[in-house]
N, C-alpha and C positions, 0 to 999 in steps of 0.2 A: 623749854629751856632744854631739853634732852636733845630734842632735835636741832639745834642751830647749836649747842655747844655740849658734846656730851664728855670732853676731860674735862669741863667745871664742875660736871656733876661726879663724876671720879672724885676729884679732888675735895668735891664738898663731905662725899661718906667718909671719908680717907679724915680727911677733917672735923669732923664729926666724933669718928672713932679717936683719935686724939684728946679730944675735949673730954670725952668719960675718965681716960687712963689721965691729964694733965697732972700734976702735983708737984710742977718745981716752973720756976719763973722763965725757964730756960724752954721746955713744953710750951708755955704759952707763947711764948716768943714765937717757935715753929708754927703753932695755931693758925697767930695774928699774920705771919711771912704768908701763909698759905691763900689766908681769904685776901688778901691784896693781889694776889697771880688769880686769883678767881675772879675778883674783879677785873681785873687786866684781861683777861681771855674772854669775859662777857662783851665787856668794852670793845674791844677788836673786830667781835664778830659783828655787834649792834651796829656800829659806825667805827669802822677803820680810822688809822691816825692818817693825819692829811697836813702836811708840808704848811699851807695857806689857813691862816686861822677865820674863826667863823662869824658873823655877825648875829649876833641874837638882841633886838631890841634896842640899839644902835649900842651896842657895844660890842669889842672883839674879844675872843675866846680862844687861845691856844688850842689847838686839837692836834698835835704833835705824840710822839714818843711819851714824852718824859711828863705830857697834861693828860693824863688818860682819863684821869676821874672829871677833867671837865666834856 
């Protein structure tokens, strides 16, 4: 993963440090937001967003910017 998405690794290291020192719900909110951004960064590298849906097993899946988890 380091070679395909080095920014995600850097964010993950910083997030880990924040988890260790998280003491409030606001701290945890920042950690979870960063985790979402890491997931999106990796998803964009592996399978960039597309305007047309993808069909898998006869089911249509949106794969645009707003549906990065798909």
